[in-house]
N, C-alpha and C positions, 0 to 999 in steps of 0.2 A: 622571331628566330635571331639568336646572338650571332655576331660575326665569327666566321670561322677562323681558326688559327692561321698564321702566316704561311706555314707549310701547305696546308690544305688549300687556300686560296691561291697560292703560288701556282699549284698544279692546274687549278681552274682557269687561272690567266693564261698560262702557256697553252693549255687545250683550246681555250677560246681563241687564242691568237694564231692557231694552227701550227704550231711549233712541235708538238708531240701528239698529234692524232686528231680525232675527230671533235665535233663541236659539243661533246658531252650532253648535258641536259637539253641544250638547243637543239640538237639533232633528233630529239625524241619526236619532233614534230608535234602536230597538234592533238596527238592521240593522248590527252591527259584525262585524269578523273575530274570531271567538271563539278564546280560548286553550284550552289543555288545562288539566286539573286541575279546581278547584272549578267553573269555569264549565262544563265538560263534564257534571259531575254534575248541575248546576242547570239544564241547558239545557231540558228539557221544562217545568220550572215556569216559566222565564223566557218561554218561547214563550206561555204562558197568561196571564202577568202583565198586568193592564190598566195599563199605563204603560210607561216606558222603563227601560233598565237597561244597565249595562256593568260588566264584571268586570276585575280587575287582570290585565294582560298583554294585554288586546285593544287594537286600534288607537287607539281614541278615549279610552282610560282616562285618559291624562295630562291631555288637554285638558278632560275633565269634571272630574277631581280639582282642576286648577289653577283652574278657575272657580268652585269652591264658595265660597271666602271673598270678601267685598266689596271687600277691599282687595288690595294688590299682593304682600304677603307671604303665601305659602302654607307652613304648617307641614310639615315632612318626615315626615308619618305618611300611611299608605296602607291604607284598608280593601280587603278582598277584592272587595267588590261594592258598586256604588251603584245604588240603586233610586230612581225618580222616579214615585211613584203618581199616577193621575190622578183619584182619588176616595177618600173615607173608607173605602169597602169595600176598596179595594186597600191602604190602609194596614193594615187588619186582616190581609189576607192576607200582607203582608210581616212583620208581627209573628209571625205563626204560623210562617212560614218560618224566621225567626230562631230559634224556640224549637225547632223540629224539627231544625235543622241544628247547633244548639248555637254559633250565630254571634251575638256580641254586637251590639246595635243602637244606633246613635247617630243623633240627630235634628238636622235643620237646616230651618229655615223660610227665612231669607234669608241666613245666613252672616255676620251682624254681631257675632257673639260674639267677644270680643277674644281669647280663648284658642283660638279655633277648635276648640271641644270636640266639634264633630261630626266632626272628622278624628281617627280612631283607627287604630292599626296592627291590622290584620285586622278581622274582622267585616263588618257591613253599614252603610253609611251611608245613611239613609233621607232623602231631599230632598223636602220638602214644597212645593216651589216652585210646583206647579200648583194648590194649594188656596188660591184668592184670592177665594172667594165672600163675599156679604154679603147678609143680609136685614134690612131696617130696618122696625121698628114705630114709626113716628113718634108715634102715639097715645100710646103708653105709654113713649116714650123709651127704647127698648132696641134693640139690634141683635144678630144672630147674625154672627159674622166668622169666616173661616178664617185660618189662621195665617200664610199667605204675602201677606196683604193688606198693602199699604204703608201707612205712616203717612199720607202725603199722599194716596193713594187714598181711605182712610177719611174724611179731612176733606172732600174734594171731593164725595163721594157724601153726606155729611151736610148740607152747606151749603144745598142747596135746601129742606131741611125745617126750617132754623133751628136745627140741632143741632150739637154738637160733642162731642169726647172728648180727654182729655189724652194725644195721640199724642207720639211722639218727636220731639225737636227736629230730628232728621235726617230728611229726607223719605222716605228709601229704607229706612228700618227697618220690617220687618214686625211684625205683632202677636205672633207666635209667643213667640220667646224673650223679647221685650220685656216681655210680660206675666208670663211665668213667674218672671222675675227681679226684679219690682218695677215699674219704668217710670217714670223722672223725665221727665215730659213737660210740655207747656204747660199752664200754670195748675193744675198738679197739686195744689198746697196747697189750692186752693179746690174742686177736683174729686175729692174722695175720698182725699187725702193722697198716694198713689201709684197709678199707673194699675192695678195689680193688685187694688187695693181696690175697683175698679169692676167686677170680674168677678162676675157674679150667679150663673152656671152655665157648665158645660163639657162638651163631648162627649169622652170620653176612650177611647182603645184600651188596654186593660189588657195585661199581660204574657202572659195565656192567649189573647190574640186577641179577647175579649169586648169589645163597646163598651158604655159606660154613660153615663148623664148624671149628672154630680155636681154638687151644690148644697149649701146649708146643711141640707137635709133629706134628701138622698140622696148617700150616700157621703160624708158631711161630713168625714172624715179625708182623703180625696182632694181635696176643695175646700180644705181648709186647706193641703195641701201644694202644690197648684199655683199658689196665690197667694203665690209668693215663693221656691220651691225652687230656681228657676233650672236650671243645669245638672245639678242632683241629683234632678230629677223622674223618677219611675219609671213613665211611660205616655207616649202620644202624644196630644196635645190636637189634635182636628181641627176643633174649633169652640169659639169662646167667646161667651157671651151677656153683653153689655156693658151697664152703665147709662150712658145718655147724658144730655148736659146742654144747656141752653138756651145758644145761641151768644151770646157777647158782642155787644152792639150797636155798640160802639166800642172798637177796640184802639189805644192810643197808647204811645210809648216815648220815653224820654229817656236819653241817654249822655253821660258825662263822661270824658275822657281825660286820664290823669295821666302825667307822666313817671316812669320807674321809680325814680328818687330819692325820689319821693313816695309809695312803696308804703304806708308806714304811715298816711299821710293817705287814701289810697283805701280801705285796709282799714277805717278808722275810719268813713269816709262809709258804706260797705256796712253795717257794723254798726248805725249810727245809723238809717240806713233801714229796716233789719230790725226795729228796735224800735217804728217809728211806722206801718209800712205797713198798709193794710187787707188783708183776705184775697184780694181780686182783683188783688194786685200780685205780680209775679214779679221777683226780683232776681238779678243775677248780676255777677261780676267775672270779667274774662278778662285773664290775663297773656299778652302776645303780643309777637312781633318788631314794632318800629317801622319801617315801611317809609318813613317821612318822614325818618329820621335820615341825616345825610350820611356819606358812606363813611369818612371820618376820624374819626367820632365813636367814643367809648369803647364798651366792651362794654356797660355799663349803659345808655348813650344809645341803644343799639339795641333796647331793651325798653321796654314801656309797660304800663299797667293801664288797663282801661276798665271803669267801673262803670255798669251799665245797669239800668233799671228799665221794665217792661213792665206796663201797667194794662188788664185785661180788663173795661172799664167797661159800665155798663147805659146810659150816654149819653156824648155827647161832652163835656159839661159835667162830669159825674162823673169821667171820665178826666183831663181837663186839670186838674181841681182837685186830684186826688191828685198828679200829677206836678209841678204848680205848686208845692205845699207842699214836696215833696222836693227841688226845684231850688233852693229858698231856703236850704237848708242852709249855713252859713258855709264848710264844707269845700269846696263846688263852686267857690268863687273860686280854689282853688289848682290847679284843672285847667288843662291847657294848651290844651284845646279842649273844646267841648261841642256837642250837637246835641239840642234840647229839643222836647218836645211834637210829635212826628213821628207822623202817622197811619199805621197798618200794619193788619194783620190776620192771622188764623192761616193762610190758605192763602198769603198773600204772605210771612210768615216762613218757612214751609215750603219754598217755591220758593227763597227766598234761601239756605236752607241748602245747597241743591244748587249755587247759583251759587258760594257760598263753597268748597265743595269742589272745584268746577272751577278757581277762582282759585289754590287751593293746589296743585292737582295731586292725583292720587288717592293716591299714595304708599303707604308701608308704615307700619303703625302698631303701637304697643305702648301699653298703658294700665295705670295703677294708680290706685286711688281709695281715699279713707278718709271716714269719718264723724268729725268732730272737734268738741269744745267749747271748743277752744283755738286759734281761728283767728289772732290775732295772733303766737302762738308759731310756728305752721305757716308763716305767711308769712316770719318771720324766719329759719326753719330752712331754707327752699328758696330763698331769694332769690339767694344767691351761686351756688348750683347752678344755677338757672335761666339766669343771666347767662352760664354757661359751657355751655349747652346744645350738642349735637353739631349740632344742625339749627336753622336759623331757622324752621322750621314748627312746631317744638315748642311747646306752650302748656299753661297750666293754666286750669281751669274751676273758679270758687268760686261756691257757691249756698247762701244760708242758708235753713234750713227754718223753717216757721212752726208746723206741727202736728206734735209729737213723740209724740202719744198714738196708738200703733198698736193695731188691733183684734186681739183674741186669736183670730179665726177665720182667720188667715192666717200662713203660715210666714215671711212678711217680718217680721223681729223685730229688726232692728238699725238704729239711726238716731242722729244726733246734731244738735247746733245747726247744723252746716255740712257741706255736701258739698265735698270738694276732690279734683279728678281732675287727674293728670299725663298728658298726651297727648304722646307723642314721634312725630314724623312725619318720614320721609325717603324718598328716592327710589330709591337704589341698593342692590342686595344686597350690595355691598362694604362698605357702612356699617352692616350689620346688628349686628355685634359692638359697635361704639361706642355706638349708640342704646340697645341693650338694657342695656349697662352704665351708661349714663347713667340710664336708668329705675330701675335697681337702686339707684342712689344717691339718687335721688329718693324712692324708697320707704323707704330706710333712714333718711331724714331726716323723713319724714311720720309713719311707723307709730308710733313711741314717743309721739306726740302724738294718736293716734287713740282713739276709743271702739269702733270696729270699721270694717268694709268693706262694699263695695256688690257683691253676688254677680254683677250683670250686667256688671261692669267690673273684674274680676280674672282673673289667669292662673294657675289651678291646677297647670298643667303645668310652669311655671317656680318655683313655690312652693306645694305643696299646703297648707301651713299656713294660707294666707289664707282657705281655705273656711270653716274653723270660725269664723273671726273675723267672718264675715258673718251669723251667727245668734246669737240669745240662748243662754244656758246650757240653757234648756229646749227650745228649738226643735231644736237640732242632734241631741241623741239621740233625739228623737222622730221626726226624718226618717229616722235609721238604722233605727228599729224599724218604721216604716211601709214602708221599701223591702224589709225581710225578710218583711213580711207580703204585700205586693202584688207583689213580683217575687222569689219564693224562689229561683228557678233563674239569677238574673242575666242575664235576657234584655237588659235596658237596660245600656248602658255605664255604668260606676261614675263617681264624680266625677272630674273631670279630674286626672290625675296620681297617682292612687290605686290604679291597677290596669291 
């Protein structure tokens, strides 16, 4: 089946996300016209399965498969069976079936993984989309959350308790894969380094179908692995226990817009701010298309750099004092526009992320990211390539880190001074090749200047070599050893692009 048009799939994505109605084809349940082959062999089991399912060749299969990713591009890989369990017990049933039938199992929480690692040729796709529960212990500032709970949903449920968590900057990213692969969320430098470092325990279904609770004191090797292994984890997490944090009393932001010809000055401002900011300040630079540029402007004039600071303050005065000091830096005078000391909030920023997606259109995405200690050189290397981007929606995100001391009890083991992400976005399937080629060119310019890469935002199917670069020299072989120990029969799908 060919990819649907952008408009058709946009409706499907919104439907699947719950913004404009029911779950579409997924809501049709297991009442599908069954095909022969594997589907017939599994029919008795599927009739008893506490959830929904569809097999390759059945009437609703293509609509189910096409709805799995959150974006418009659907990778051309087809599992034999898609299961949507309605409980943790049903997850365990699915894992046991996978082992009994010798069918590799791939896991999806919300479909945001940039490589679409949940889509494999053959085997079973286990869609955890029904697992959205939460139990909050406000007194002890902890919560048990299921993997399909959205970032915005978690923020909204914590707000009445005066609590917060470093959820993803995109409201519709669920907790599952986000936490497994690190989690660069709101105020993450001040709240545990990365989101995965705020995971206190987890409920995991192992390859033999057994369900265990893992923590620093129980199955510590699994606890180490699930905090950063990303698409290489060898289990199904059905619940996470999270450390919560006192919500900030006042959130304020300032932003300065530079013409692209002043990229060097914008980069210098970002680095200067990074040297002087307190822990409750999040910094970012966005390289983007300039919608204010006249049609006859040069290619460079159609781009801009936005340097932004967000302060999660204990009071209005504290937040404004920090931003006021940052705004006095001499380089801010070279900006062509600024918007200072604007009040905002966690929920407001989360909702704005959805508005921004709607403004751009849903689009087709491809991503590559690096950690670097050489930001000025990276900006110099990619500037001309960015000017020639295939799509006006393509952008870069740059975020300096504050805390680089990573705990040893987490597989997340690769970090640098600064995160740099190249995000190419386009609308039509006919432009796929041009945009993937552009991203490959961006990667070729960034990677020689990288200390490593970020497992949540790399595509191992297009280049399996990126996977090892996401981990330290000690963590990578340890993950392989633990996979052999906990999944000796290969129940769970291997790293993307490796088998």
